[in-house]
Every structure is written in structure tokens, then in C-alpha cells.
C-alpha positions as CSV (number, residue, x, y, z in Angstrom):
1,M,-58.9,-26.2,-68.2
2,N,-62.0,-26.7,-70.9
3,G,-65.0,-25.7,-68.7
4,Y,-65.7,-22.8,-66.4
5,L,-64.1,-22.7,-62.5
6,S,-67.0,-23.4,-60.7
7,H,-67.9,-24.0,-56.2
8,T,-64.8,-23.3,-53.9
9,S,-63.0,-22.6,-56.7
10,A,-65.2,-19.7,-57.9
11,A,-65.7,-18.1,-54.8
12,I,-61.6,-18.0,-54.8
13,H,-61.5,-16.3,-57.5
14,W,-63.9,-13.8,-57.0
15,G,-62.7,-13.0,-53.5
16,V,-65.3,-13.7,-51.7
17,P,-65.4,-11.5,-47.9
18,Y,-64.6,-13.8,-45.1
19,L,-65.0,-17.3,-47.3
20,W,-62.7,-19.1,-43.9
21,V,-65.4,-18.0,-41.9
22,V,-68.1,-19.3,-44.6
23,L,-66.2,-22.6,-45.0
24,K,-64.9,-22.7,-41.8
25,Q,-61.2,-24.0,-42.6
26,P,-58.8,-21.3,-41.7
27,S,-56.4,-21.8,-44.6
28,I,-58.7,-22.6,-47.8
29,E,-56.4,-25.0,-49.9
30,E,-58.6,-27.1,-52.5
31,L,-58.9,-29.1,-55.9
32,V,-59.8,-26.4,-58.5
33,H,-63.4,-26.8,-59.3
34,V,-64.5,-27.5,-62.6
35,C,-67.7,-27.7,-64.4
36,P,-67.4,-29.4,-67.9
37,V,-68.0,-27.7,-71.6
38,E,-70.3,-30.1,-71.8
39,R,-73.2,-30.4,-69.2
40,S,-74.8,-33.5,-69.9
41,Y,-74.8,-36.8,-67.5
42,H,-74.5,-38.8,-70.7
43,S,-71.6,-36.7,-72.6
44,P,-68.8,-38.9,-73.6
45,G,-66.1,-38.1,-71.4
46,A,-68.1,-35.4,-69.6
47,R,-66.2,-36.3,-66.6
48,R,-62.5,-36.4,-66.6
49,S,-60.7,-37.5,-63.4
50,I,-57.0,-35.2,-63.5
51,P,-55.0,-34.7,-60.8
52,G,-55.4,-31.2,-59.3
53,Q,-59.0,-31.4,-60.5
54,K,-62.9,-32.0,-59.1
55,S,-65.3,-32.1,-61.2
56,H,-68.8,-31.4,-60.8
57,L,-71.2,-31.9,-63.7
58,C,-74.6,-29.7,-65.0
59,G,-77.3,-31.4,-65.7
60,A,-79.0,-27.7,-66.4
61,D,-79.1,-25.3,-68.8
62,L,-77.6,-22.3,-67.5
63,P,-78.2,-18.7,-68.5
64,P,-76.0,-16.4,-70.7
65,D,-75.3,-14.4,-67.7
66,A,-74.8,-17.4,-65.2
67,V,-71.4,-18.6,-67.1
68,V,-69.2,-15.5,-67.2
69,E,-65.4,-13.8,-68.3
70,N,-63.1,-12.2,-65.2
71,C,-59.8,-11.1,-65.5
72,G,-59.0,-14.2,-68.9
73,T,-61.0,-16.5,-67.2
74,M,-63.9,-18.6,-67.4
75,V,-66.1,-18.5,-64.3
76,S,-69.2,-18.9,-62.4
77,S,-71.2,-16.0,-61.5
78,P,-71.4,-14.7,-58.3
79,E,-75.6,-15.2,-58.4
80,L,-74.8,-19.3,-59.5
81,L,-71.9,-19.6,-57.6
82,F,-74.6,-19.2,-54.7
83,V,-76.9,-22.3,-55.8
84,E,-73.9,-24.6,-56.6
85,M,-72.9,-24.3,-53.0
86,A,-76.6,-23.7,-51.3
87,H,-76.4,-27.3,-50.8
88,S,-73.9,-28.5,-49.8
89,L,-73.0,-25.3,-47.8
90,G,-76.6,-25.8,-45.3
91,F,-79.5,-23.3,-44.4
92,H,-76.7,-21.1,-41.8
93,R,-73.7,-21.5,-44.2
94,A,-75.5,-20.8,-47.3
95,L,-76.7,-17.5,-45.9
96,L,-73.6,-16.5,-44.2
97,L,-71.9,-17.4,-48.1
98,G,-75.4,-14.5,-49.7
99,L,-74.4,-12.3,-47.6
100,M,-71.0,-12.1,-48.2
101,L,-71.6,-12.3,-51.7
102,C,-74.1,-9.3,-51.5
103,A,-71.6,-7.5,-48.9
104,H,-69.6,-4.6,-49.0
105,P,-68.6,-1.0,-47.0
106,P,-70.5,1.3,-45.7
107,G,-71.6,3.8,-48.2
108,E,-70.6,1.9,-50.8
109,A,-72.6,-0.4,-52.4
110,H,-70.6,-0.7,-55.7
111,R,-68.6,-3.1,-54.1
112,S,-70.3,-5.9,-54.1
113,L,-70.1,-9.1,-55.9
114,T,-73.7,-9.4,-56.2
115,T,-76.9,-8.3,-54.8
116,A,-79.8,-9.7,-53.1
117,E,-82.1,-8.7,-55.8
118,A,-80.0,-10.0,-58.5
119,T,-79.4,-13.6,-56.2
120,R,-84.1,-13.8,-56.1
121,D,-83.1,-12.9,-59.9
122,F,-81.1,-15.5,-61.5
123,L,-82.8,-18.4,-59.7
124,Q,-85.8,-17.4,-61.4
125,K,-84.2,-18.2,-64.6
126,I,-82.6,-21.8,-63.5
127,P,-85.7,-23.9,-63.0
128,G,-84.7,-28.2,-62.6
129,H,-80.8,-26.6,-61.2
130,H,-79.0,-29.0,-58.6
131,G,-79.5,-26.6,-55.2
132,L,-82.3,-24.8,-56.3
133,A,-85.0,-25.7,-54.2
134,Q,-82.7,-25.0,-51.0
135,A,-81.1,-21.4,-52.7
136,K,-84.3,-20.2,-53.0
137,R,-85.1,-21.3,-48.8
138,V,-81.9,-19.4,-48.4
139,A,-82.3,-16.1,-50.5
140,Y,-85.3,-15.1,-48.7
141,Y,-84.0,-13.8,-45.9
142,L,-80.1,-11.9,-48.0
143,K,-79.7,-8.2,-47.4
144,D,-77.4,-5.6,-49.0
145,G,-74.6,-4.6,-47.1
146,A,-73.0,-6.6,-44.5
147,A,-70.1,-5.0,-43.4
148,S,-68.5,-8.2,-42.2
149,A,-69.1,-11.9,-41.3
150,H,-70.2,-10.9,-37.3
151,E,-72.2,-8.4,-38.1
152,A,-74.4,-10.9,-40.4
153,I,-74.3,-13.9,-37.9
154,L,-75.1,-11.3,-35.1
155,Y,-78.0,-10.4,-38.4
156,M,-79.1,-14.0,-39.2
157,A,-79.4,-14.5,-34.9
158,L,-81.7,-11.3,-34.3
159,T,-83.6,-11.7,-37.5
160,L,-84.0,-15.0,-38.3
161,P,-87.7,-16.9,-37.9
162,Q,-87.4,-18.9,-34.7
163,R,-86.9,-22.5,-36.6
164,Y,-83.9,-21.4,-38.6
165,G,-82.3,-20.1,-34.1
166,G,-83.5,-16.8,-35.0
167,Y,-85.0,-14.6,-32.8
168,G,-87.5,-13.3,-35.3
169,L,-86.5,-9.3,-35.1
170,G,-87.1,-9.2,-38.7
171,G,-87.5,-5.8,-40.7
172,A,-83.5,-4.8,-40.3
173,D,-80.9,-3.4,-43.0
174,F,-77.6,-3.5,-42.8
175,N,-75.2,-0.2,-42.3
176,H,-77.9,2.4,-43.2
177,E,-77.3,5.5,-43.9
178,I,-78.1,8.3,-40.8
179,A,-78.1,12.0,-41.4
180,V,-76.6,14.5,-38.9
181,S,-79.2,17.0,-38.3
182,A,-77.5,21.1,-39.0
183,E,-77.8,21.6,-35.4
184,Y,-76.2,18.7,-33.7
185,R,-73.4,18.5,-36.4
186,R,-70.2,20.3,-35.2
187,A,-70.9,18.2,-31.7
188,S,-70.8,15.0,-33.1
189,G,-68.0,16.1,-35.8
190,R,-70.4,14.4,-38.7
191,K,-72.9,14.3,-41.2
192,S,-74.2,10.9,-41.2
193,F,-73.8,7.8,-39.5
194,F,-73.9,4.4,-40.9
195,S,-75.9,1.9,-38.1
196,D,-74.4,-1.7,-38.8
197,L,-78.1,-3.2,-38.3
198,Y,-81.5,-0.8,-38.5
199,W,-85.5,-1.2,-37.6
200,E,-86.3,2.2,-40.0
201,K,-89.7,2.4,-38.9
202,E,-88.5,2.3,-34.8
203,K,-85.9,4.7,-35.4
204,L,-83.6,1.3,-34.0
205,A,-79.6,1.6,-35.0
206,V,-77.5,-1.1,-33.5
207,E,-74.0,-1.0,-34.0
208,Y,-71.4,-4.5,-33.3
209,D,-68.3,-3.5,-31.5
210,S,-66.1,-5.5,-32.4
211,R,-63.1,-4.2,-30.3
212,T,-62.9,-5.9,-26.8
213,F,-61.0,-2.9,-26.3
214,H,-60.8,0.8,-27.5
215,E,-58.2,1.9,-29.2
216,N,-57.6,4.6,-27.4
217,D,-59.5,7.6,-25.6
218,E,-60.1,9.0,-28.9
219,A,-62.2,6.4,-31.0
220,L,-64.2,5.8,-27.2
221,A,-64.9,9.8,-27.2
222,R,-66.5,9.6,-30.6
223,D,-68.2,6.1,-30.3
224,A,-69.7,8.1,-27.8
225,K,-70.8,11.4,-29.5
226,K,-72.3,9.3,-32.3
227,Q,-74.7,7.3,-29.4
228,M,-76.0,10.7,-27.9
229,A,-76.4,12.2,-31.5
230,L,-78.1,9.2,-32.2
231,K,-80.4,9.9,-28.7
232,A,-80.5,13.1,-29.6
233,M,-82.4,13.3,-32.9
234,G,-84.5,11.2,-31.6
235,Y,-83.0,7.1,-32.3
236,H,-83.1,4.8,-29.9
237,A,-78.8,4.0,-30.0
238,E,-77.6,0.5,-29.1
239,S,-74.8,-2.1,-29.3
240,V,-73.8,-6.0,-29.2
241,N,-70.2,-6.6,-29.0
242,T,-68.3,-9.1,-29.0
243,A,-68.8,-10.8,-25.8
244,Q,-71.8,-10.8,-25.1
245,L,-72.2,-12.3,-29.3
246,Y,-70.8,-15.6,-28.1
247,D,-72.3,-15.1,-25.2
248,V,-76.0,-16.9,-25.6
249,N,-77.5,-15.7,-22.3
250,A,-75.8,-12.0,-23.0
251,L,-77.4,-12.6,-26.8
252,R,-80.6,-13.4,-25.2
253,V,-80.8,-9.9,-22.7
254,C,-79.8,-7.9,-26.1
255,A,-82.7,-9.6,-28.0
256,E,-85.1,-8.6,-25.4
257,V,-83.7,-5.6,-25.1
258,F,-84.5,-4.2,-28.2
259,A,-87.3,-6.5,-28.4
260,K,-88.7,-3.9,-26.5
261,T,-87.7,-1.2,-28.3
262,L,-89.4,-3.1,-31.3
263,G,-93.0,-3.1,-29.3
264,R,-92.8,-7.0,-29.8
265,R,-92.3,-10.1,-27.0
266,L,-90.0,-11.9,-27.5
267,R,-91.1,-15.0,-26.4
268,I,-89.4,-18.6,-27.8
269,T,-92.1,-21.4,-28.5
270,N,-90.2,-23.5,-31.3
271,P,-89.2,-26.9,-29.1
272,R,-85.9,-27.1,-31.4
273,F,-85.4,-23.5,-30.3
274,D,-81.9,-23.8,-28.7
275,A,-80.5,-26.4,-31.0
276,R,-80.6,-24.8,-33.7
277,H,-80.3,-20.6,-32.3
278,D,-76.5,-23.4,-31.1
279,A,-76.0,-24.2,-34.6
280,L,-76.3,-20.9,-35.6
281,L,-73.5,-19.0,-33.1
282,S,-71.5,-22.1,-34.2
283,L,-71.1,-20.2,-37.5
284,L,-68.4,-17.7,-34.6
285,P,-65.1,-18.1,-35.7
286,G,-64.0,-20.5,-32.0
287,R,-67.4,-22.5,-32.5
288,G,-68.7,-26.1,-32.8
289,N,-70.5,-27.2,-36.0
290,G,-73.4,-26.5,-37.3
291,Y,-76.7,-27.9,-38.5
292,G,-77.9,-27.5,-42.0
């Protein structure tokens, strides 16, 4: 293969979390996506028709860290991959891709493929690259630390501006670690908690509960201890479950509750909000296609 893996093939190579949700494909089996070494559109043989491969041309000069060797394979870096796919995915899906590239389990930042800061820095080094304008629009809203695609979509629905279908409750961080004060450690059995979404100034901690039913009484008791400990320490502890995330009206009620805690007024003024909010929620598995 005279080139490097790019686009979807690069995403598969890097093991982007929840890629099937990002691309809305339960099974991802595609052609091998390759950028030839010859990057000029006018280079003889720059685009060759090879069975089983889809060739992409990159006419822009790339910085040295744009294409890297990983496990013996030349492949687009996670930052370049983000730019390559941002234009074709549309805004919502491109943001979900970016959030998954920056995702990692709580407290394990070293396991992310890249960071929001590294991605934004990379975009400054590739002027003229196809898809750059869309990538910059999306990268503005990137955050590190999402633990799941559903968690990322909840973040988007609550924090994005109304023009993108969100409730505009910006300022949240993913999986912020909250230390448990000494007086509550014995009761909670923990030295710290991770809050799925956290607004630091207002001390609003929102937990996303993906379980339809609790596995057992022990899990229910553990959640109750966490909620009580947070409230006792002066935090506003709230939760959103999967049923609420999938229900437009229920999610709106959650947003109104959170807005009051944040001292903000939730008032929808964008005439296209409903369509774009529904399009955003269409990212959820089991929902329809979204707007780009």
C-alpha cells in the first residue's frame, strides 16, 4: 500500500470509541481508505483505482506530525483524522467524533487518542486543508473526558447553543473528580466521586444513569450514598437516565431544572431549535438521521 490509512480506515485503526454510533452503522465494514504519498491533484497516477481501496487526495501540505507510524502502519494522526471526516459528517456527527477522540474512562486521561487542546492547536497548522472551516467550528465545542457516546450526546443537548439544537447551558466539564470530605468518607465509602457532567462555579453535578434497571440493591444503595454525600457537601446532585435522554419532553424538563440551578433562564428563541434539537438527538442509537 503506497500511502497511509485515512478517514474511516484510520478511525478503525485507532479504535475510536463508539465509532458505530458516530457513523450510525451497526457494522463497519468498508473499503480501505488510503491517501497516496503523491499529494498533488496533478501528480501522474496520484489517484489510482485499486480494488478494495478508496483513494483520497490531499492537496495541502501537512506538518510532520499529521501522519504517524502506529503498530507498523502509516496512518492519519487522530487530529488529522478529525479534519478528514469533519466535512462529510456534518456538525453534530463531527462533534461526536471529536468528543470520542478525546474520550477516556474517568480518571484515565492517558487513554484518550487526543485532546481538545491538541486538536485545536493542530488546526492552526494546516491552512487550506479541505474541511478545515467545519473542523474549526466543531473544535470550538470539544471537551476532554467523555466516558460514553450517550454521555457525549447529553452534553451536546444541554450545552450547545440553540442554533445547533442545544439548550445553551455551557460551561460543563466531563467526569470532574470531586473529593469527599473526611467527615463523609466513612458513610459514602469513597474518597472521591466522578461527576459525569459538572458545572464548577455553581457546583452542579449531573450523573447519567444508563441502566434501565439497577442490577441489584447494592448498586441502588451506592448511588444513594453518592447523592447524599454530594448534597451534604453543598453540591447540587442531579441525574438523567436513558429514558429521559430519549424523551424530548422529559429532557426539556431536566434542562429547565438545571438552568434554575445555574441561575439562568431557559428561553427558546431560535425558530429552528426544534428541528435542530431533534436532529441532535437523532445521534442516539435507534433515532433517525440528523441534520448536518
